[in-house]
VOVEX-197091 format. One record per residue: chain; residue number from 1; x, y, z of N, C-alpha, C in turn. Coordinates in steps of 0.2 Angstrom, whole numbers, plus 5000, padded with zeros to 4 digits. Atoms other than C-alpha are relative to their C-alpha. Layout:
! residues N
  lovo  vexdren  n_c1  n_c2  n_c3  ca_c1  ca_c2  ca_c3  c_c1  c_c2  c_c3
     A      NUM     X     Y     Z      X      Y      Z     X     Y     Z
...
END
This chain:
! residues 271
  lovo  vexdren  n_c1  n_c2  n_c3  ca_c1  ca_c2  ca_c3  c_c1  c_c2  c_c3
     A        1  5002  4995  5003   5001   4996   4998  5002  5009  5001
     A        2  4993  4993  5002   5009   5017   4995  4993  5005  5003
     A        3  5003  4992  4994   5005   5034   5006  5000  5004  4996
     A        4  5004  4996  5003   4994   5047   5000  5007  5007  4996
     A        5  4992  4995  5000   5009   5061   4991  4995  5008  5003
     A        6  5001  4992  4995   5010   5077   5003  5003  5006  4996
     A        7  4995  4997  5003   5019   5089   4992  4993  5007  5000
     A        8  5006  4995  5001   5000   5100   4989  5001  5001  5005
     A        9  5001  4997  4991   4997   5101   5010  5007  5006  4999
     A       10  4995  4996  4997   5018   5105   5013  5000  5008  4994
     A       11  5001  4992  5005   5013   5119   4996  4998  5005  5005
     A       12  5007  4997  4998   4998   5122   5007  5003  5006  5008
     A       13  4999  4995  4994   5008   5126   5023  5006  5004  5002
     A       14  4998  4992  5001   5021   5136   5016  4995  5007  4997
     A       15  5004  4995  5003   5010   5148   5008  4994  5003  5008
     A       16  5003  5001  4994   5000   5148   5025  5005  5004  5003
     A       17  4992  4996  4996   5019   5153   5033  5000  5007  4994
     A       18  4999  4993  5004   5021   5167   5020  4992  5006  5003
     A       19  5009  4996  4999   5004   5173   5022  5000  5005  5006
     A       20  4999  4997  4992   5006   5177   5042  5005  5004  5000
     A       21  4995  4992  5002   5022   5186   5038  4999  5002  5000
     A       22  5004  4993  5003   5013   5197   5025  4998  5001  5006
     A       23  5004  4996  4994   5002   5199   5039  5002  5005  5006
     A       24  4995  4998  4997   5014   5202   5050  5001  5007  4999
     A       25  4995  4995  5003   5022   5214   5040  4996  5006  5000
     A       26  5006  4995  5001   5008   5224   5035  4995  5002  5009
     A       27  5003  4995  4993   5003   5226   5054  5005  5005  5001
     A       28  4993  4994  4995   5020   5236   5059  4999  5007  4994
     A       29  4998  4993  5003   5019   5245   5044  4994  5006  5002
     A       30  5006  4996  4999   5000   5253   5050  5006  5001  5006
     A       31  4997  4999  4994   5012   5258   5065  4999  5008  4999
     A       32  5002  4992  5000   5010   5280   5066  5007  5002  5003
     A       33  4994  4996  4996   5027   5287   5070  4999  5005  5000
     A       34  4999  4995  5001   5028   5304   5074  5004  5006  5002
     A       35  4994  4998  4997   5044   5313   5075  4997  5008  5004
     A       36  5001  4997  4992   5044   5323   5092  5008  5004  5002
     A       37  4996  4999  4998   5058   5334   5098  5002  4999  5008
     A       38  5000  5001  4993   5068   5330   5116  4998  5006  5003
     A       39  4997  4992  4997   5067   5345   5128  5002  4999  5007
     A       40  4995  5002  4992   5077   5338   5144  5002  4991  4998
     A       41  4996  5003  4996   5089   5325   5147  5005  4998  5004
     A       42  4999  4997  4994   5092   5323   5163  5003  4994  5006
     A       43  5001  5005  4995   5100   5311   5178  4992  4999  5007
     A       44  5002  4998  4996   5087   5305   5188  5004  4994  5007
     A       45  4999  5007  4997   5096   5290   5199  5006  4999  4999
     A       46  4994  5007  5003   5111   5278   5196  4995  4999  4995
     A       47  5001  5002  5003   5107   5273   5180  4995  5001  4998
     A       48  5010  4996  5002   5088   5285   5177  5003  5004  4998
     A       49  5001  4992  5005   5086   5297   5166  4995  5002  5000
     A       50  5006  4996  5001   5072   5308   5167  5001  5004  4991
     A       51  4998  4997  5008   5069   5311   5148  4991  5002  4999
     A       52  5007  4999  5001   5053   5323   5140  5000  5002  4994
     A       53  5002  4996  5011   5046   5328   5122  4996  5002  4999
     A       54  5006  4994  5002   5037   5342   5115  4993  4995  4997
     A       55  5006  5007  5007   5022   5333   5108  4996  5006  4997
     A       56  5007  4994  5000   5013   5351   5108  5000  5002  4992
     A       57  5000  4997  5007   5015   5353   5090  4997  4993  4995
     A       58  5004  5006  5003   5006   5333   5089  4994  4999  5005
     A       59  5008  4998  4994   4989   5337   5097  4996  4992  4999
     A       60  5002  5009  5001   4986   5316   5091  5004  4999  5004
     A       61  4995  5004  4995   5000   5311   5102  4996  5001  5008
     A       62  5004  4998  4994   4992   5320   5116  4995  4997  5004
     A       63  5004  4999  5002   4976   5319   5113  4997  4993  5002
     A       64  5003  5007  4997   4980   5299   5116  5004  4997  5006
     A       65  4995  5001  4993   4990   5297   5132  4990  5004  5004
     A       66  5007  4998  5000   4971   5298   5141  5001  4998  5008
     A       67  4999  5004  4993   4977   5286   5160  5004  4999  5001
     A       68  4993  5003  4998   4990   5283   5169  5002  4993  4999
     A       69  5000  5007  4999   4998   5267   5167  5003  5000  4993
     A       70  5001  5001  5009   4998   5270   5146  5008  5001  4998
     A       71  4994  5001  5004   5014   5265   5135  5001  5000  4996
     A       72  5000  4998  5005   5021   5270   5119  5007  4995  4996
     A       73  4993  5003  5001   5035   5265   5107  5005  5007  4998
     A       74  4995  4992  5003   5051   5279   5104  5002  4995  4995
     A       75  4993  5002  5004   5064   5277   5091  5005  5003  4997
     A       76  4996  4991  5002   5079   5286   5086  4999  4997  4994
     A       77  5006  5000  5008   5079   5290   5069  5006  4995  4998
     A       78  4997  5007  5004   5094   5275   5065  4994  4995  4998
     A       79  5007  5006  5003   5081   5263   5055  5002  4994  5003
     A       80  4998  5009  4998   5093   5246   5061  4999  4999  5010
     A       81  5002  4998  4992   5090   5252   5081  4992  5000  5001
     A       82  5007  5001  4998   5074   5244   5087  4997  5005  5002
     A       83  5003  4997  4997   5061   5253   5095  5001  4999  5007
     A       84  5000  5002  4994   5059   5253   5115  4993  5002  5003
     A       85  5008  4997  4997   5043   5253   5124  5001  5003  5007
     A       86  4997  4993  4993   5043   5268   5137  4993  5002  5005
     A       87  5006  4999  4998   5027   5268   5150  5003  5010  5001
     A       88  5002  4996  5001   5022   5286   5150  5000  5004  5011
     A       89  4997  4995  4994   5031   5297   5168  4995  5007  5004
     A       90  5001  4997  4997   5022   5310   5170  4989  5001  4999
     A       91  5010  5003  4998   4998   5312   5172  5000  5004  4993
     A       92  5002  4997  5005   4988   5316   5157  5000  5006  4999
     A       93  5001  4990  4996   4984   5333   5164  5007  5002  4997
     A       94  4999  4995  5001   5000   5337   5159  5005  5002  4994
     A       95  4998  5001  5011   5003   5331   5138  4994  5003  4998
     A       96  5003  4996  5001   4986   5342   5139  5001  5008  4999
     A       97  4999  4993  5001   4989   5356   5144  5004  5006  5000
     A       98  4992  4998  4999   5009   5359   5143  5001  4996  4995
     A       99  4998  5004  5007   5012   5345   5128  5008  4997  5001
     A      100  4992  5008  4997   5026   5333   5136  4996  4996  5000
     A      101  5000  5004  4996   5027   5321   5139  5008  4996  5001
     A      102  4992  5001  4996   5041   5314   5152  4999  4991  5003
     A      103  5002  5006  4999   5047   5297   5154  5008  5000  5007
     A      104  4997  5006  4995   5057   5287   5168  5005  4996  4995
     A      105  4996  5002  5005   5071   5279   5157  5009  4997  5005
     A      106  4992  5006  4997   5085   5263   5163  5002  5000  4995
     A      107  4993  4999  5004   5103   5266   5153  5001  4992  5003
     A      108  4994  5005  4998   5106   5248   5152  5004  4997  4993
     A      109  4998  5001  5003   5118   5244   5143  5002  4995  4992
     A      110  5005  5004  5007   5116   5239   5123  4997  5000  4998
     A      111  5008  5000  5001   5100   5244   5122  4998  5009  4996
     A      112  5002  4991  5001   5092   5259   5114  4997  5004  5006
     A      113  5003  4995  4994   5085   5264   5132  5009  5003  4998
     A      114  4995  4996  4997   5105   5268   5134  5002  5005  4993
     A      115  5001  4995  5006   5105   5277   5115  5000  5006  5002
     A      116  5005  4993  4998   5090   5287   5121  5005  5004  5003
     A      117  4996  4998  4993   5101   5291   5138  5003  5004  5000
     A      118  4996  4994  5004   5114   5299   5126  4998  5006  4995
     A      119  5006  4994  5006   5103   5310   5115  5000  5006  5004
     A      120  4998  4994  4997   5103   5330   5120  4996  5004  4997
     A      121  5005  4996  5002   5090   5342   5121  4998  5003  4992
     A      122  5002  4999  5006   5083   5345   5102  4999  4999  4995
     A      123  5001  5003  5003   5087   5331   5096  4991  4998  4998
     A      124  5005  5001  5000   5073   5322   5088  4997  4991  4998
     A      125  5004  5008  4996   5063   5303   5093  4993  5001  4995
     A      126  5005  5002  5005   5049   5296   5083  4994  4998  5005
     A      127  5001  5003  4998   5036   5291   5093  4994  4996  4998
     A      128  5008  5002  5001   5017   5281   5093  4997  5002  5004
     A      129  5007  4997  4994   5001   5286   5101  5003  4995  5005
     A      130  5001  5008  4993   5001   5279   5118  4993  4994  4998
     A      131  5004  5007  5001   4992   5262   5120  4999  4996  5008
     A      132  5002  5005  4995   4985   5250   5132  4997  5002  5005
     A      133  5004  4996  4994   4974   5251   5148  5000  5005  5002
     A      134  4996  4998  4994   4984   5257   5159  4995  4996  5008
     A      135  5005  5003  4995   4977   5257   5177  4992  5002  5002
     A      136  5007  4996  5002   4959   5256   5177  4996  5001  5008
     A      137  5003  4996  4997   4955   5266   5192  4992  4999  5004
     A      138  5007  5000  5000   4938   5263   5191  4998  4993  5004
     A      139  5004  5005  5000   4938   5245   5196  5001  5002  5009
     A      140  5002  4999  4992   4943   5252   5214  4998  5006  5005
     A      141  5003  4996  4996   4929   5264   5217  4995  4998  5001
     A      142  4996  4993  4999   4924   5274   5224  5001  4997  5010
     A      143  4993  5003  4991   4936   5275   5241  4996  4997  5004
     A      144  5004  5001  4993   4922   5274   5253  5001  4990  5000
     A      145  5000  5007  5004   4923   5255   5245  5005  4997  5004
     A      146  4993  5001  5001   4942   5253   5244  5004  5004  5007
     A      147  4995  4995  4996   4950   5262   5260  5006  4997  5000
     A      148  4991  5001  5003   4967   5252   5258  4999  4998  4992
     A      149  4996  4996  5009   4975   5253   5240  5011  5001  5005
     A      150  4992  5000  4996   4993   5245   5244  5005  5001  4994
     A      151  4995  4999  5006   5006   5251   5226  5004  4993  5003
     A      152  4994  5003  5000   5020   5243   5223  5003  5001  4992
     A      153  4998  4996  5006   5032   5247   5210  5006  4997  5002
     A      154  4992  5002  5000   5054   5242   5208  5004  5003  4993
     A      155  4998  4999  5007   5066   5251   5197  4995  5005  4996
     A      156  5003  4996  5003   5059   5261   5184  4993  4999  5000
     A      157  5005  5000  4999   5044   5254   5188  4994  5004  5003
     A      158  5004  4990  4995   5038   5272   5198  4999  4999  4995
     A      159  5003  4994  5007   5038   5279   5181  4990  4996  4998
     A      160  5009  4999  5000   5017   5273   5179  4999  5004  5005
     A      161  5005  4998  4992   5014   5275   5198  5002  5007  5001
     A      162  4999  4993  4998   5020   5292   5196  4992  5003  4997
     A      163  5003  4997  5004   5008   5296   5183  4993  4999  5004
     A      164  5009  5003  4996   4992   5287   5195  5003  5003  5005
     A      165  5002  4996  4993   4997   5297   5211  5002  5007  4997
     A      166  5001  4993  5001   5001   5314   5203  4993  5001  4994
     A      167  5003  4997  5002   4984   5312   5191  4995  4998  5006
     A      168  5001  4999  4995   4978   5306   5207  4994  4994  4999
     A      169  5006  5005  5002   4964   5291   5213  4998  5000  5005
     A      170  5004  4999  4993   4957   5300   5230  5004  4994  5002
     A      171  4995  5004  4994   4971   5294   5241  5000  5006  5005
     A      172  5000  4998  4997   4967   5307   5251  4992  4998  5002
     A      173  5004  5002  4999   4951   5299   5254  4997  4994  5001
     A      174  5000  5004  4996   4955   5285   5261  5007  4998  5003
     A      175  4996  4997  4996   4963   5278   5273  5009  4997  5000
     A      176  4993  5004  4998   4978   5267   5273  5003  4998  4991
     A      177  4996  5000  5006   4988   5270   5256  5006  4998  5001
     A      178  4993  5003  4999   5002   5261   5256  5006  5001  4990
     A      179  4993  5003  5008   5019   5263   5242  5004  4997  5002
     A      180  4996  5006  4998   5028   5248   5243  5006  5001  4995
     A      181  4996  4998  5006   5043   5255   5232  5010  4995  5003
     A      182  4994  5006  4997   5059   5243   5230  5008  5003  4995
     A      183  4996  4997  5003   5076   5250   5225  5006  4996  5001
     A      184  4993  5002  4995   5096   5245   5227  5001  5001  5004
     A      185  5001  4994  4993   5098   5260   5238  4998  5006  4999
     A      186  5002  4994  4998   5096   5278   5242  5002  5000  4992
     A      187  4996  4998  5006   5107   5280   5224  4995  5000  4995
     A      188  5002  5003  5007   5096   5271   5212  4992  5001  4999
     A      189  5007  5000  4999   5081   5277   5219  4995  5006  4995
     A      190  4998  4995  5000   5075   5289   5210  4991  5003  5003
     A      191  5007  4996  5000   5056   5303   5212  5002  5005  5006
     A      192  4999  4999  4993   5065   5307   5230  4997  5008  4999
     A      193  5002  4993  5000   5063   5325   5227  4990  5000  4999
     A      194  5004  4998  5001   5043   5323   5223  4995  4997  5010
     A      195  5004  5004  4995   5038   5311   5240  4999  5008  5004
     A      196  5004  4994  4993   5034   5327   5252  4996  4999  4998
     A      197  5008  5002  5004   5019   5329   5238  4996  4995  5001
     A      198  5006  5007  5000   5014   5313   5236  5000  4999  5010
     A      199  5000  5001  4997   5014   5310   5254  4996  5005  5000
     A      200  5005  4995  4996   5005   5327   5257  4992  4996  4996
     A      201  5005  5001  5002   4991   5318   5245  4996  4993  5002
     A      202  5002  5007  4998   4989   5303   5254  5003  4993  4999
     A      203  4999  5004  5003   5001   5292   5248  5003  4999  5009
     A      204  4995  5001  4994   5012   5283   5264  5006  4996  4993
     A      205  4994  5002  5005   5030   5278   5254  5006  4995  5003
     A      206  4996  5007  4996   5039   5262   5262  5005  4998  4995
     A      207  4994  5002  5005   5056   5262   5252  5001  4993  5002
     A      208  4997  5009  4997   5065   5243   5252  5007  5000  4997
     A      209  4993  5000  5003   5082   5242   5250  5002  4994  4999
     A      210  4998  5007  4998   5088   5225   5242  5009  5000  5000
     A      211  4994  4999  5000   5108   5231   5244  4999  5007  5003
     A      212  4997  4989  4996   5107   5249   5257  5008  4998  5003
     A      213  4996  4997  4994   5120   5254   5265  5000  5000  5008
     A      214  4999  5000  4991   5128   5252   5283  4994  5004  5004
     A      215  5004  4998  4997   5115   5266   5288  4993  5002  4998
     A      216  5009  5004  5001   5099   5262   5282  4997  4995  5007
     A      217  5004  5004  4996   5089   5257   5295  4992  4999  4999
     A      218  5010  5002  5004   5070   5255   5284  5001  4992  4998
     A      219  5003  5007  5002   5065   5240   5276  5003  4998  4996
     A      220  4994  5001  5002   5077   5229   5269  5000  4992  4995
     A      221  5003  5006  5004   5077   5215   5254  4995  5003  4995
     A      222  5003  5001  5006   5063   5213   5242  4992  5003  5003
     A      223  5003  4994  4999   5049   5224   5240  4992  4993  5002
     A      224  5004  5006  4995   5038   5203   5244  5000  5000  5008
     A      225  4996  5000  4995   5048   5201   5255  4997  5007  5008
     A      226  5002  4996  4993   5044   5217   5267  4994  5002  5000
     A      227  5008  5001  4999   5026   5216   5261  4997  4996  5004
     A      228  5002  5006  4995   5024   5199   5269  5002  5003  5009
     A      229  5002  4995  4995   5030   5206   5284  4997  5006  5005
     A      230  5004  4995  4998   5024   5219   5285  4991  5003  4999
     A      231  5006  4998  5005   5004   5217   5276  4997  5004  5004
     A      232  5006  4997  5001   4992   5222   5286  4994  5002  5000
     A      233  5006  5000  5003   4977   5220   5280  4994  4996  5003
     A      234  5004  5001  4994   4963   5221   5290  4991  5000  4996
     A      235  5008  5003  5003   4949   5218   5279  5002  5000  4989
     A      236  5001  5002  5006   4952   5208   5262  4996  5003  4994
     A      237  5004  4998  5005   4938   5215   5253  4997  5005  4999
     A      238  5001  4991  5004   4938   5232   5254  5009  5004  4998
     A      239  4992  4997  5000   4958   5232   5249  5004  4998  4991
     A      240  5001  5002  5005   4964   5233   5233  5008  5002  4999
     A      241  4994  5003  5000   4981   5233   5224  5002  5004  4993
     A      242  4996  4999  5006   4992   5240   5209  5008  4996  5002
     A      243  4996  5003  4999   5006   5234   5206  5006  5001  4994
     A      244  4997  4998  5006   5021   5239   5192  5008  4998  5002
     A      245  4992  5000  5000   5039   5235   5190  4998  4991  5001
     A      246  4998  5007  5000   5049   5216   5191  4995  4996  4998
     A      247  5003  5003  5002   5040   5202   5185  4997  4996  5005
     A      248  5000  5002  4992   5043   5192   5201  5000  5001  5003
     A      249  5002  4996  4996   5039   5204   5211  4991  5001  4999
     A      250  5007  5000  5000   5022   5206   5203  4996  4992  5003
     A      251  5006  5006  4998   5015   5189   5204  5003  4997  5007
     A      252  5002  5004  4993   5023   5183   5222  4996  5008  5003
     A      253  5003  4992  4998   5014   5201   5227  4993  4997  5000
     A      254  5006  5002  5001   5000   5195   5218  4998  4992  5005
     A      255  5002  5007  4999   4999   5177   5227  4999  5002  5008
     A      256  5002  4998  4993   5002   5184   5244  4993  5003  5002
     A      257  5006  4996  5000   4987   5196   5241  4993  4995  5001
     A      258  5005  5005  5000   4975   5183   5234  4998  4996  5005
     A      259  5003  5006  4995   4979   5171   5248  4997  5003  5007
     A      260  5004  4995  4995   4974   5185   5259  4993  5001  4999
     A      261  5007  4997  5000   4956   5187   5251  5000  5005  4996
     A      262  5000  4996  5003   4961   5202   5242  4998  4996  4991
     A      263  5001  5005  5007   4950   5198   5224  5006  5005  4994
     A      264  4997  5001  5006   4960   5196   5209  4999  5006  4995
     A      265  5002  4996  5000   4951   5208   5201  5001  5009  5000
     A      266  4997  4998  4997   4954   5220   5212  5007  5007  4998
     A      267  4992  5000  5003   4974   5218   5208  5002  5003  4995
     A      268  4998  4998  5005   4980   5232   5194  5005  5003  4997
     A      269  4994  5001  5005   4992   5230   5182  5000  5004  4992
     A      270  5001  4996  5008   4994   5240   5164  5003  4996  4997
     A      271  4998  5005  5008   4999   5225   5154  4994  4996  5001
END
């Protein structure tokens, strides 16, 4: 008994693969890139940089940013360099009123981010419109129903958390809002100059250092471990959380929260 010939099927499979590549290529080509000048590149902390882009001449970009936690792609003029995905650090109101997107960028050796951090004021980059679901704070409203909000961020993951805090989510109307903010040490912690304003808005800040100096008396180790020691969840059903940063941290904190009875849909992420 002879086996049926499979060549037509193989030809069809190859054609299907080529079609998928063509569709993917077409999808990439539909990305809209808009040039915009840098208005600020300055150190924010060790290995971290403040970067601001002027989008005042591109109102479609400014209006695309509607919710804290959204992100976009940014690319340099060299087409051989891959675009980088960056969460927007400034609140949407800044984009609307001042025509500026602000970012907190970690300079990683050999990355697009490193090259971006080497640019200077006036140089041109290309941006896509803002995208992503952002932090859906409607899920943790009204504030009287969720008096406890636990926020977790590590490294440059503080970037969209800054946008959330400064956009506002009625923190001052809640009884217990804590930000567990992890970094290697004090020199690696961005936005320290904003802490007083954040506290005034109702957010208690808990810095956590994985490699602190000998004089540090606060929380040590990783964010998830610090929270595990500190939990203080009085009512899981009226507790919400916001997470951004290292994947392992997000997974372990989520596991702790769910294990203590916090509803999974009340744990907000921007991805």
